[in-house]
C-alpha angles and dihedrals in degrees: 000000000000114000119225091206130044089215100047130154135196112226103175142358123200143165135182109273094237092047101073103119131111093282103035130151114250138168134215124203107209140168088252094051143279119315132194131204126192095189107055095277101309092119131013139203132196107263090194093057093110090060090068092216123191092205128029114269111218116229112206097181142006138194136181131208109263090232092050095149089065099026112031094194116155129184126201122197116212138185089263110020148337132280123201132199128193095190105057096274099310092118133013140207129192118248122227106249134173118272133285089044109247133231103243114215100174139013125197130179123213111257084234093051093133089065106026102031090214123157131173130205130197115210132198097237109001104061123228125345124203133203126185097176101068095276101308097116129021133197133189111263101189111125105144093004100129095182116054094185098097127176110170144017135204122192123198114250085229094050092135090067107023099032089210126155138154133213127200116217142177090272104033142290132323125196131205125194096180102061096277097304089120134015135205127196117248117224112235124196090230096055120227110002140156110258111204103173141022133191127184126203116254085227094048092138089067107024099032088210124161133168129207128193116209136196098235109009105052125227126350129195131196123190097181103060096276099310095116132013140203130199115237126209096359093179092046103052114072099142134054116289102229101174140014126198123188127199109258089234091045094146089062099029108030096200125147137177123204133192102227110188102311098334139060136251123193131202126187095183106058095276100310093117132017137200132183112265124221090339092153094059097041100043115150091003123112112221122212104175141016139199110192125189125237112292093000087271107187090211090065119068119256117205123217123188116212134209093248091059099257122128117215128200108218 
């Protein structure tokens, strides 16, 4: 892929959940714009091409509708707003957001998006935004959210019934059990800490498991819905945990992959032991984002975004 900037950066990689085969659609949010691939990351095209921009428009985050095959909705978070597309990124429209326009660090669709049309956005200074009309209009959703510097979101797979979601902030984690209408701070064993990444178990309704990656205190795990937390691999984690990926069948195969600083660590036993992941193919390259296939199947491409803006298939 040709970079449009010599000092590029990959912020996020994403793909529709049901599009995880050898020729799946995926998106990359980069400093030089938003890019789309129709073949699992082997080749890329500028998804913002229809905007006819004079200067590159940085995309900080990106999300797809869970039922993308039937509803190719895509959302792009910018440093100053949100764009939405209903045709897989071929054309774009600006969303109506609160003023001043926010810097959008993360976008997450409700698992029940086909029915409820709900999307959440984490912003760098303006807390959480909420949309119930498929991303057209957004409102601040911050009652009880004492820290408006938000970096990551995790929505329960059973959101339609439990209305539970979590947000990671500059000072810790906040939880909502009423769809984001009100938030309560979660007590962490490490005190106030920057939370950079969150991952929720696909079987959260039964195992109540959640992971949090921090800036200075490694990886945390909760098995009671965020009430109490344990640190995993204390001796292993010395750098910020920037991303966490769980196996889709996590309840049967408790595997997880974390982006630790600029490299990856993998555990097949729920965080008890860790080994370097793909170190031979990513040597001397700092990773910034990952898109892993179901089950970490080596036969299916895994995409890694690098600090220089390139995207590698490993």
